[in-house]
DRENMARMAR-556294 format. One record per residue (C-alpha): residue number from 1; residue in three letters; y, x, z. Coordinates in pm, 1 decimal, always signed. Last residue first. Layout:
// residues N
(NUM; "Ala"; (Y; X; Z))
...
This chain:
// residues 427
(427; "Pro"; (-310.1; +1760.0; -2018.4))
(426; "Ala"; (-55.0; +1631.4; -1767.7))
(425; "Gln"; (-90.1; +1616.1; -1376.2))
(424; "Val"; (-156.9; +1385.8; -1109.9))
(423; "Leu"; (-79.2; +1526.5; -755.4))
(422; "Gly"; (-386.6; +1522.1; -518.5))
(421; "Ser"; (-719.2; +1396.1; -536.6))
(420; "Gly"; (-636.7; +1083.0; -294.6))
(419; "Val"; (-259.4; +1151.1; -148.5))
(418; "Asp"; (-241.9; +998.6; +173.2))
(417; "Thr"; (-608.3; +909.6; +275.3))
(416; "Ser"; (-665.2; +1270.9; +122.7))
(415; "Leu"; (-504.7; +1413.8; +392.9))
(414; "Trp"; (-243.7; +1661.5; +312.5))
(413; "Pro"; (-253.9; +2023.6; +147.5))
(412; "Leu"; (-235.4; +1917.7; -209.8))
(411; "Arg"; (-478.6; +1960.2; -504.8))
(410; "Arg"; (-338.1; +1952.2; -815.3))
(409; "Ala"; (-512.3; +1671.3; -1005.0))
(408; "His"; (-733.0; +1774.8; -1323.1))
(407; "Gln"; (-1033.0; +1576.3; -1180.2))
(406; "Thr"; (-866.8; +1283.9; -1061.8))
(405; "Leu"; (-694.3; +1171.7; -1403.1))
(404; "Leu"; (-1025.1; +1313.3; -1605.4))
(403; "Thr"; (-1229.3; +1094.9; -1351.9))
(402; "Trp"; (-981.2; +778.2; -1422.8))
(401; "Leu"; (-1002.2; +834.5; -1811.5))
(400; "Glu"; (-1369.0; +845.6; -1790.0))
(399; "Thr"; (-1362.8; +521.1; -1600.8))
(398; "Ala"; (-1166.5; +376.5; -1927.2))
(397; "Thr"; (-1394.2; +550.8; -2143.8))
(396; "Ala"; (-1324.4; +877.9; -2346.4))
(395; "Lys"; (-1306.9; +877.7; -2698.1))
(394; "Pro"; (-941.1; +908.5; -2758.4))
(393; "Lys"; (-958.1; +1239.1; -2517.9))
(392; "Ala"; (-595.2; +1382.7; -2557.5))
(391; "Glu"; (-454.1; +1069.9; -2629.3))
(390; "Ala"; (-620.0; +903.7; -2343.3))
(389; "Trp"; (-516.7; +1197.9; -2159.9))
(388; "Leu"; (-164.1; +1128.5; -2229.2))
(387; "Ala"; (-171.5; +758.2; -2131.8))
(386; "Ala"; (-311.8; +830.0; -1821.4))
(385; "Leu"; (-19.9; +1063.0; -1782.9))
(384; "Gly"; (+211.9; +757.0; -1836.8))
(383; "Ala"; (-5.5; +555.0; -1627.2))
(382; "Val"; (+29.3; +818.0; -1328.3))
(381; "His"; (+394.9; +833.8; -1369.2))
(380; "Pro"; (+421.3; +480.2; -1382.1))
(379; "Thr"; (+237.1; +439.9; -1056.6))
(378; "Ala"; (+498.4; +689.0; -848.9))
(377; "Met"; (+773.3; +494.6; -893.2))
(376; "Ser"; (+653.7; +167.5; -819.4))
(375; "Thr"; (+529.7; +364.1; -475.0))
(374; "Gly"; (+883.7; +378.3; -400.5))
(373; "Ser"; (+1198.7; +551.8; -459.0))
(372; "Leu"; (+1482.7; +456.0; -729.4))
(371; "Arg"; (+1765.3; +672.8; -911.2))
(370; "Arg"; (+1926.5; +496.7; -1208.2))
(369; "Ser"; (+1972.7; +504.3; -1557.9))
(368; "Arg"; (+2172.4; +292.0; -1837.8))
(367; "Leu"; (+2377.1; +163.8; -1568.3))
(366; "Pro"; (+2556.6; -133.1; -1812.7))
(365; "Met"; (+2273.5; -187.8; -1911.6))
(364; "Pro"; (+1942.3; -192.0; -1736.5))
(363; "Phe"; (+1789.6; +77.4; -1588.7))
(362; "Ala"; (+1610.0; +403.7; -1726.0))
(361; "Ser"; (+1470.9; +656.3; -1492.4))
(360; "Leu"; (+1562.8; +897.0; -1203.0))
(359; "Val"; (+1321.2; +937.3; -902.8))
(358; "Asp"; (+1445.4; +987.0; -602.3))
(357; "Val"; (+1113.3; +964.8; -373.9))
(356; "Gly"; (+787.6; +869.6; -597.9))
(355; "Pro"; (+648.6; +1162.1; -764.1))
(354; "Gly"; (+297.1; +1060.7; -822.3))
(353; "Ala"; (-53.2; +1083.3; -578.5))
(352; "Leu"; (-397.5; +957.1; -653.2))
(351; "Asp"; (-671.1; +758.3; -510.2))
(350; "Val"; (-559.7; +606.2; -225.0))
(349; "Gln"; (-824.0; +468.9; -28.6))
(348; "Gly"; (-864.5; +52.8; +6.1))
(347; "Gly"; (-1219.4; -11.9; -27.9))
(346; "Ala"; (-1456.8; -26.4; +286.9))
(345; "Pro"; (-1317.5; +279.8; +474.0))
(344; "Val"; (-977.3; +88.1; +528.6))
(343; "Leu"; (-679.0; +323.0; +656.0))
(342; "Gly"; (-602.6; +459.3; +309.6))
(341; "Arg"; (-211.0; +533.8; +390.5))
(340; "Asn"; (+85.5; +386.3; +243.8))
(339; "Ser"; (+369.1; +544.4; +152.2))
(338; "Phe"; (+701.4; +499.1; +300.0))
(337; "Asn"; (+792.3; +836.0; +453.5))
(336; "Ala"; (+644.4; +993.9; +105.0))
(335; "Pro"; (+354.6; +1221.6; +157.1))
(334; "Gln"; (+511.0; +1593.5; +93.3))
(333; "Thr"; (+510.3; +1710.2; -271.7))
(332; "Lys"; (+842.8; +1918.1; -204.2))
(331; "Val"; (+1012.4; +1660.8; -433.0))
(330; "Asp"; (+880.5; +1381.1; -263.3))
(329; "Val"; (+537.5; +1226.0; -258.5))
(328; "Ala"; (+385.0; +865.9; -375.5))
(327; "Gly"; (+42.8; +722.0; -351.9))
(326; "Val"; (-97.5; +550.7; -640.8))
(325; "Ala"; (-428.5; +299.6; -617.5))
(324; "Leu"; (-650.2; +296.6; -902.2))
(323; "Ile"; (-823.9; -56.3; -974.6))
(322; "Ser"; (-1184.3; -78.1; -935.0))
(321; "Pro"; (-1203.0; -27.4; -511.3))
(320; "Cys"; (-985.8; -305.7; -460.0))
(319; "Asn"; (-696.9; -170.7; -235.0))
(318; "Ala"; (-456.7; -195.5; -518.1))
(317; "Pro"; (-449.1; -557.5; -536.5))
(316; "His"; (-306.1; -603.0; -265.4))
(315; "Gly"; (-171.5; -327.1; -15.5))
(314; "Val"; (-311.6; +16.0; +63.9))
(313; "Pro"; (-287.5; +30.9; +467.9))
(312; "Ala"; (+19.5; +73.3; +672.1))
(311; "Tyr"; (+132.9; +353.5; +868.0))
(310; "Trp"; (+333.3; +397.0; +1172.0))
(309; "Gly"; (+414.3; +714.5; +1317.7))
(308; "Gln"; (+817.3; +670.3; +1370.7))
(307; "Arg"; (+871.7; +949.8; +1064.8))
(306; "Arg"; (+583.7; +803.4; +903.9))
(305; "Asp"; (+725.8; +455.0; +808.4))
(304; "Ser"; (+483.9; +246.9; +637.1))
(303; "Glu"; (+534.2; -59.7; +422.8))
(302; "Asn"; (+594.2; +83.8; +87.0))
(301; "Gly"; (+270.6; -14.5; -94.9))
(300; "Ala"; (-31.1; +151.2; -257.7))
(299; "Ala"; (+90.2; +86.4; -659.2))
(298; "Ala"; (-142.4; +4.1; -891.0))
(297; "Val"; (-310.2; +172.2; -1213.3))
(296; "Ile"; (-562.9; -44.9; -1394.4))
(295; "Leu"; (-763.0; +137.0; -1652.9))
(294; "Ala"; (-869.7; -73.2; -1995.0))
(293; "Gly"; (-1170.2; -10.6; -2203.0))
(292; "Gly"; (-1319.5; -366.2; -2146.7))
(291; "Ala"; (-1580.8; -253.7; -1896.2))
(290; "Leu"; (-1288.0; -81.3; -1720.5))
(289; "Ala"; (-1102.2; -453.3; -1753.9))
(288; "Arg"; (-1406.0; -612.1; -1604.4))
(287; "Gln"; (-1454.9; -388.6; -1333.4))
(286; "Gly"; (-1072.5; -429.3; -1216.4))
(285; "Val"; (-1091.0; -789.7; -1282.0))
(284; "Ala"; (-1419.9; -832.0; -1035.7))
(283; "Glu"; (-1215.9; -636.9; -779.8))
(282; "Phe"; (-928.9; -892.6; -854.9))
(281; "Val"; (-1141.8; -1144.7; -748.3))
(280; "Glu"; (-1341.2; -1029.7; -462.8))
(279; "Ser"; (-1006.0; -954.2; -308.2))
(278; "Phe"; (-966.8; -667.3; -76.1))
(277; "Pro"; (-1071.7; -744.4; +313.3))
(276; "Thr"; (-823.0; -781.0; +523.4))
(275; "Asp"; (-874.9; -643.7; +879.1))
(274; "Val"; (-636.7; -339.2; +811.8))
(273; "Thr"; (-363.7; -586.5; +734.8))
(272; "Ile"; (-204.0; -649.4; +423.4))
(271; "Glu"; (+109.3; -621.2; +212.2))
(270; "Ala"; (+137.8; -762.6; -126.6))
(269; "Gly"; (+141.6; -620.5; -459.7))
(268; "Leu"; (+339.3; -455.9; -732.5))
(267; "Ser"; (+416.3; -170.0; -955.8))
(266; "Met"; (+120.8; -269.6; -1181.6))
(265; "Ser"; (+54.3; -25.4; -1519.0))
(264; "Ile"; (-186.9; -114.4; -1735.1))
(263; "Val"; (-353.8; +134.1; -1912.2))
(262; "Arg"; (-600.9; +118.2; -2233.2))
(261; "Ala"; (-393.7; -164.6; -2395.9))
(260; "Gly"; (-548.1; -357.1; -2648.5))
(259; "Gln"; (-336.2; -652.2; -2706.1))
(258; "Ala"; (-638.7; -869.7; -2528.8))
(257; "Leu"; (-643.6; -687.2; -2243.8))
(256; "Ala"; (-259.4; -680.0; -2173.3))
(255; "Trp"; (-292.2; -1045.5; -2231.7))
(254; "Glu"; (-519.0; -1116.9; -1995.5))
(253; "Ile"; (-359.8; -861.4; -1742.4))
(252; "Gly"; (-42.9; -1042.8; -1772.9))
(251; "Ala"; (-208.0; -1382.8; -1687.4))
(250; "Leu"; (-373.8; -1213.4; -1424.8))
(249; "Ile"; (-38.6; -1069.9; -1270.8))
(248; "Gly"; (+107.8; -1414.1; -1317.6))
(247; "Gly"; (-176.6; -1589.3; -1124.2))
(246; "Asp"; (-130.7; -1355.5; -855.9))
(245; "Ala"; (+195.3; -1430.8; -754.1))
(244; "Gly"; (+609.4; -1333.6; -831.0))
(243; "Gly"; (+854.1; -1181.7; -651.1))
(242; "Gly"; (+1124.6; -916.0; -811.4))
(241; "Asn"; (+1453.6; -1133.5; -772.1))
(240; "Asp"; (+1437.9; -1154.1; -1140.2))
(239; "Asp"; (+1073.6; -1292.0; -1171.7))
(238; "Leu"; (+776.7; -1085.3; -1167.2))
(237; "Val"; (+492.2; -1104.9; -1435.6))
(236; "Lys"; (+736.5; -991.6; -1744.2))
(235; "Gly"; (+459.5; -832.9; -1933.0))
(234; "Ala"; (+616.4; -535.8; -2120.5))
(233; "Leu"; (+342.2; -383.5; -2379.9))
(232; "Ile"; (+502.0; -41.1; -2469.4))
(231; "Ser"; (+309.7; +171.4; -2802.2))
(230; "Ala"; (+297.0; +537.3; -2690.5))
(229; "Gly"; (+479.2; +820.6; -2831.9))
(228; "Trp"; (+694.5; +859.8; -2540.3))
(227; "Ala"; (+433.6; +883.9; -2296.7))
(226; "Ile"; (+647.7; +1067.2; -2013.6))
(225; "Gly"; (+991.6; +945.8; -1981.9))
(224; "Tyr"; (+1258.9; +1120.8; -1772.9))
(223; "Arg"; (+1413.4; +1370.6; -1997.6))
(222; "Pro"; (+1758.1; +1513.3; -1829.9))
(221; "Pro"; (+1932.6; +1452.6; -2050.6))
(220; "His"; (+2180.9; +1140.7; -2166.1))
(219; "Phe"; (+2105.7; +989.0; -2516.5))
(218; "Pro"; (+1707.2; +1037.9; -2396.6))
(217; "Glu"; (+1500.2; +1288.9; -2581.2))
(216; "Lys"; (+1135.5; +1250.0; -2504.9))
(215; "Pro"; (+1193.9; +870.3; -2488.2))
(214; "Gly"; (+1033.8; +664.3; -2181.6))
(213; "Cys"; (+666.0; +545.1; -2153.0))
(212; "Ala"; (+564.0; +572.0; -1827.9))
(211; "Thr"; (+918.2; +690.2; -1626.7))
(210; "Gly"; (+1125.0; +437.3; -1873.2))
(209; "Ile"; (+865.1; +135.3; -1805.0))
(208; "Cys"; (+902.2; +177.8; -1459.7))
(207; "His"; (+1271.8; +197.4; -1464.6))
(206; "Thr"; (+1279.8; -126.6; -1716.8))
(205; "Gly"; (+1036.8; -331.3; -1460.7))
(204; "His"; (+1241.7; -271.3; -1168.1))
(203; "Gly"; (+1599.6; -336.2; -1327.9))
(202; "His"; (+1602.4; -721.0; -1171.5))
(201; "Gly"; (+1707.6; -912.3; -1480.6))
(200; "Asp"; (+1484.2; -781.1; -1726.3))
(199; "Gln"; (+1445.9; -934.7; -2079.5))
(198; "Pro"; (+1128.8; -1109.3; -2107.4))
(197; "Lys"; (+1279.4; -1453.2; -2106.2))
(196; "Ala"; (+1226.5; -1685.6; -1800.4))
(195; "Gly"; (+1168.7; -2069.2; -1754.7))
(194; "Pro"; (+825.4; -2013.8; -1615.0))
(193; "Val"; (+744.6; -1635.9; -1535.1))
(192; "Phe"; (+470.4; -1534.1; -1766.9))
(191; "Ser"; (+708.9; -1334.6; -2022.2))
(190; "Val"; (+615.7; -1139.8; -2334.2))
(189; "Ala"; (+736.7; -832.7; -2459.7))
(188; "Thr"; (+593.3; -585.0; -2729.4))
(187; "Val"; (+782.8; -295.1; -2776.7))
(186; "Ser"; (+704.6; -30.0; -3054.7))
(185; "Arg"; (+1007.0; +209.3; -2995.6))
(184; "Ser"; (+1294.2; +252.9; -3240.0))
(183; "Pro"; (+1602.1; +219.4; -3049.9))
(182; "Phe"; (+1464.3; +236.6; -2667.6))
(181; "Asp"; (+1734.0; +486.8; -2531.4))
(180; "Pro"; (+1993.0; +198.0; -2584.0))
(179; "His"; (+1848.4; -41.6; -2370.7))
(178; "Lys"; (+1843.3; -375.4; -2580.2))
(177; "Leu"; (+1526.0; -504.6; -2459.1))
(176; "Asp"; (+1602.7; -412.3; -2115.1))
(175; "Phe"; (+1250.2; -494.6; -1996.4))
(174; "Gly"; (+1037.4; -740.5; -1765.6))
(173; "Thr"; (+1003.7; -786.2; -1397.7))
(172; "Asp"; (+694.2; -615.6; -1389.3))
(171; "Leu"; (+349.3; -559.0; -1582.2))
(170; "Val"; (+349.3; -258.0; -1764.4))
(169; "Ala"; (+114.5; -265.6; -2058.7))
(168; "Val"; (+38.0; +93.1; -2220.7))
(167; "Lys"; (-99.7; +119.7; -2573.8))
(166; "Val"; (-209.0; +445.8; -2713.0))
(165; "Lys"; (-185.2; +535.8; -3089.1))
(164; "Lys"; (+43.0; +847.1; -2982.1))
(163; "Gly"; (+50.5; +883.7; -2606.8))
(162; "Ser"; (+281.5; +1185.7; -2625.4))
(161; "Tyr"; (+71.7; +1512.6; -2607.1))
(160; "Lys"; (+140.4; +1876.2; -2664.9))
(159; "Ser"; (+219.8; +1912.9; -2299.6))
(158; "Gly"; (+456.6; +2163.2; -2143.7))
(157; "Pro"; (+716.6; +1927.3; -2054.8))
(156; "Val"; (+476.2; +1674.2; -1842.1))
(155; "Leu"; (+365.5; +1949.1; -1599.9))
(154; "Thr"; (+306.2; +1717.7; -1354.5))
(153; "Ala"; (+581.9; +1874.8; -1093.1))
(152; "Ala"; (+829.9; +1932.5; -1425.7))
(151; "Leu"; (+819.0; +1530.9; -1499.2))
(150; "Gly"; (+885.6; +1437.3; -1125.0))
(149; "Trp"; (+1178.2; +1684.7; -1076.5))
(148; "Thr"; (+1318.8; +1491.3; -1417.6))
(147; "Ala"; (+1358.6; +1695.5; -1733.2))
(146; "Thr"; (+1640.2; +1919.8; -1912.6))
(145; "Thr"; (+1887.1; +2001.0; -1666.5))
(144; "Glu"; (+1683.7; +1844.9; -1337.1))
(143; "Ser"; (+1863.3; +2100.6; -1126.3))
(142; "Gly"; (+1536.4; +2268.7; -1018.5))
(141; "Ala"; (+1306.3; +2156.9; -760.1))
(140; "Pro"; (+1045.0; +2407.0; -801.0))
(139; "Pro"; (+704.9; +2307.5; -800.9))
(138; "Leu"; (+517.9; +2328.6; -477.0))
(137; "Ala"; (+206.4; +2554.8; -507.9))
(136; "Gly"; (-95.1; +2377.9; -348.5))
(135; "Pro"; (-292.3; +2436.9; -23.5))
(134; "Pro"; (-643.1; +2328.6; -22.2))
(133; "Gly"; (-748.0; +2001.8; +24.0))
(132; "Arg"; (-792.4; +1820.7; +382.2))
(131; "Arg"; (-1020.6; +1566.9; +416.3))
(130; "Ala"; (-974.2; +1191.9; +591.2))
(129; "Pro"; (-1180.3; +960.2; +812.9))
(128; "Ser"; (-1007.0; +636.9; +866.0))
(127; "Arg"; (-761.4; +533.2; +1094.0))
(126; "Thr"; (-720.9; +220.0; +1281.0))
(125; "Ala"; (-476.1; +57.8; +1482.6))
(124; "Ile"; (-179.7; +157.2; +1264.4))
(123; "Ala"; (-206.1; -177.4; +1039.8))
(122; "Ser"; (-253.3; -418.5; +1336.3))
(121; "Arg"; (+58.5; -309.4; +1477.6))
(120; "Arg"; (+234.3; -343.0; +1104.3))
(119; "Ala"; (+55.8; -687.7; +1060.2))
(118; "Gly"; (+205.9; -856.8; +1347.6))
(117; "Ser"; (+406.3; -691.4; +1620.7))
(116; "Arg"; (+537.5; -324.0; +1638.7))
(115; "Ser"; (+560.8; -90.1; +1945.1))
(114; "Gly"; (+792.0; +108.6; +2111.0))
(113; "Ala"; (+1014.9; -120.7; +2275.4))
(112; "Pro"; (+804.6; -496.4; +2305.9))
(111; "Gly"; (+759.5; -637.6; +1981.1))
(110; "Ser"; (+968.2; -613.3; +1619.0))
(109; "Ala"; (+967.0; -817.1; +1355.8))
(108; "Leu"; (+860.0; -647.7; +1039.1))
(107; "Arg"; (+1066.2; -405.6; +854.6))
(106; "Arg"; (+1053.8; -378.2; +493.5))
(105; "Pro"; (+998.0; -28.0; +350.4))
(104; "Ala"; (+1304.3; +113.3; +172.1))
(103; "Gly"; (+1329.4; +73.4; -183.9))
(102; "Ala"; (+1040.5; -33.9; -430.7))
(101; "Tyr"; (+689.3; -233.7; -455.3))
(100; "Ala"; (+799.2; -551.3; -678.3))
(99; "Ala"; (+640.4; -873.6; -523.2))
(98; "Val"; (+332.7; -1056.2; -428.6))
(97; "Arg"; (+257.4; -1408.7; -356.6))
(96; "Arg"; (-101.6; -1467.7; -265.1))
(95; "Glu"; (-343.2; -1718.6; -468.4))
(94; "Pro"; (-641.1; -1856.5; -216.2))
(93; "Glu"; (-984.2; -1734.5; -274.2))
(92; "Val"; (-1279.9; -1892.4; -461.0))
(91; "Ala"; (-1573.3; -1691.6; -537.2))
(90; "Leu"; (-1876.0; -1682.2; -725.9))
(89; "Ile"; (-1845.5; -2002.8; -953.5))
(88; "Arg"; (-2140.1; -2004.2; -1169.2))
(87; "Ala"; (-2465.5; -1954.1; -1011.8))
(86; "Ala"; (-2294.7; -2097.5; -664.8))
(85; "Asn"; (-2224.5; -2444.4; -861.1))
(84; "Glu"; (-2279.7; -2678.3; -554.1))
(83; "Glu"; (-2092.0; -2411.6; -345.1))
(82; "Ala"; (-1792.4; -2365.8; -585.5))
(81; "Ala"; (-1834.3; -2802.9; -574.7))
(80; "Ala"; (-1755.0; -2776.6; -215.5))
(79; "Arg"; (-1461.7; -2568.4; -256.0))
(78; "Ile"; (-1288.6; -2778.0; -544.8))
(77; "Arg"; (-1378.1; -3065.5; -317.8))
(76; "Ala"; (-1190.0; -2914.0; +1.3))
(75; "Ala"; (-904.4; -2827.4; -182.0))
(74; "Arg"; (-867.3; -3199.6; -340.7))
(73; "Glu"; (-867.2; -3248.5; +55.2))
(72; "Thr"; (-639.0; -3044.5; +163.7))
(71; "Asp"; (-378.8; -3176.7; -75.5))
(70; "Arg"; (-67.1; -3063.9; +100.4))
(69; "Pro"; (-53.7; -2704.6; -49.0))
(68; "Asp"; (-96.2; -2907.6; -383.9))
(67; "Val"; (-357.7; -2742.7; -599.5))
(66; "Asn"; (-313.2; -2586.7; -933.8))
(65; "Val"; (-661.3; -2380.1; -1013.1))
(64; "Leu"; (-578.9; -2050.2; -1163.4))
(63; "Ala"; (-928.4; -1961.8; -1335.2))
(62; "Val"; (-1091.8; -1588.1; -1359.5))
(61; "Gly"; (-1357.1; -1451.9; -1604.5))
(60; "Leu"; (-1116.4; -1190.4; -1701.9))
(59; "Arg"; (-1137.5; -1216.2; -2055.0))
(58; "Gln"; (-1137.1; -1580.5; -2044.4))
(57; "Phe"; (-838.1; -1633.3; -1805.5))
(56; "Leu"; (-892.5; -2016.3; -1743.0))
(55; "Val"; (-618.4; -2208.4; -1617.8))
(54; "Ala"; (-663.8; -2537.1; -1408.6))
(53; "Asp"; (-504.5; -2839.5; -1353.3))
(52; "Ala"; (-248.4; -2748.6; -1630.6))
(51; "Gly"; (+140.3; -2792.4; -1573.4))
(50; "Ala"; (+232.4; -2419.4; -1440.1))
(49; "Ile"; (+11.7; -2236.4; -1704.0))
(48; "Gln"; (+147.9; -2433.4; -2000.9))
(47; "Glu"; (+484.8; -2335.9; -1840.1))
(46; "Pro"; (+375.1; -1988.4; -1864.9))
(45; "Pro"; (+322.7; -2010.7; -2220.9))
(44; "Leu"; (-57.2; -1861.3; -2257.6))
(43; "Ala"; (-56.4; -1518.6; -2354.5))
(42; "Gly"; (-408.5; -1372.9; -2490.5))
(41; "Ser"; (-268.8; -1315.2; -2835.9))
(40; "Arg"; (-552.4; -1487.5; -3037.6))
(39; "Val"; (-526.7; -1795.1; -2781.9))
(38; "Asp"; (-870.0; -1981.5; -2872.4))
(37; "Leu"; (-1045.7; -1892.0; -2519.9))
(36; "Thr"; (-703.2; -1843.6; -2349.3))
(35; "Thr"; (-769.6; -2158.4; -2177.9))
(34; "Ala"; (-571.1; -2449.0; -2004.5))
(33; "Val"; (-807.5; -2718.8; -1806.1))
(32; "Gln"; (-676.6; -3076.4; -1763.7))
(31; "Arg"; (-926.0; -3307.0; -1650.0))
(30; "Gly"; (-960.8; -3184.6; -1306.2))
(29; "Ala"; (-1072.4; -2906.2; -1057.4))
(28; "Ala"; (-1439.5; -2917.4; -1022.4))
(27; "Arg"; (-1605.3; -3071.4; -1293.9))
(26; "Arg"; (-1329.3; -2971.6; -1547.0))
(25; "Leu"; (-1372.4; -2617.6; -1415.1))
(24; "Ala"; (-1749.5; -2649.8; -1476.0))
(23; "Ala"; (-1709.3; -2747.9; -1823.7))
(22; "Val"; (-1464.5; -2482.2; -1897.8))
(21; "Ser"; (-1699.8; -2228.1; -1748.0))
(20; "Ala"; (-1960.2; -2371.6; -1982.1))
(19; "Arg"; (-1714.2; -2309.3; -2283.6))
(18; "Ala"; (-1689.6; -1990.8; -2171.1))
(17; "Pro"; (-2049.4; -1882.9; -2197.9))
(16; "Gly"; (-2153.4; -1623.9; -1968.8))
(15; "Asp"; (-2015.0; -1359.6; -1687.3))
(14; "Ser"; (-2001.0; -1527.9; -1349.6))
(13; "Leu"; (-1686.0; -1709.9; -1267.0))
(12; "Leu"; (-1402.3; -1630.4; -1019.9))
(11; "Val"; (-1170.4; -1893.1; -914.9))
(10; "Leu"; (-812.0; -1845.5; -737.4))
(9; "Leu"; (-654.5; -2113.8; -568.6))
(8; "Arg"; (-302.1; -2224.7; -534.3))
(7; "Gly"; (-135.3; -2285.4; -209.2))
(6; "Ser"; (+126.8; -2020.5; -300.3))
(5; "Leu"; (+13.4; -1787.5; +7.4))
(4; "Thr"; (+240.0; -1485.1; +155.5))
(3; "Glu"; (+464.1; -1782.5; +365.3))
(2; "Ser"; (+144.7; -1915.1; +495.3))
(1; "Met"; (+39.4; -1626.8; +644.1))
């Protein structure tokens, strides 16, 4: 478990005067407290975040406290201060490391023949109650001459909406700012990775942005983008190896809210076991984002191997009840082999499914486009369609937007623990 933790702490603060929160943090964590309180853009430089004793993300009511993993005494003092200030400090959690969700499932170490050790074995030990939906007609695979199979399956080509006047934030590995399919688009790009510019040196972020907000008419067909009229907020929270941590995600969400994003897409996360509770911090962030008008959409994770009968639970932070968790289906609208399952009764369910196998989308030059698979690919389908619904229903709250997505989903003949309410559909 130590490999999955950074050594830093997340501190959840109660609603109240921000200046009082800063004062409480100084008493608990140190004198150098950086805050987004006076930053209109909502984006603190990543170097400032890394160098401060603590960082307060004011809109989220969450602080990131820099603690040397070897300094157990200081960590203990912070936890003691939290107990003494229980009315203001609601929870203290270790920061997790996270990664992009794409590609084949990461294999854990094998145990005896026919079994899996560690987290995987724990992951399949419990099954949550599930229901079946009515059979749904399978969309034709087609030849993808005009639109990708994912767009066809979600009825995007027939929609009259483009996501106009809707801001969509994609928190990932950044974006190829010189991609030729986005010459005249509104793109605001910020990096939260120390020493890195927003340019995507990995490809995962560009692919996700391409699906969620790509062009209606790319230079080379087929069409792969959904919300072609939306404004793009590209937050680089993962490095060029596809890795990051909770603090970067929180910095990105804070910035997205400050920028007025209605949809925040996160194709990233961390593997958990069925006995891992969801994060109190990220659950509060999900709730506060919804209250502030933004829907957070996150990937369920790729740790399952269904052909072998192994199912992993929805990962962090998608397992939080107030964050919409997305599973993946293939061209036959069957659950993807790698897609995680809702195994934890108290939170951690799959809410919706999106196309996530062999998905064509934008990729940094010189490749221009590429096919990838993962719940990472399913998530921007949902995010892009959320933008279309936000344009169709401009007065809808973020919670109402969630309801519209689930109510209009195509019901599928699979367990709701695998596909939630079904396959997301365009308005």
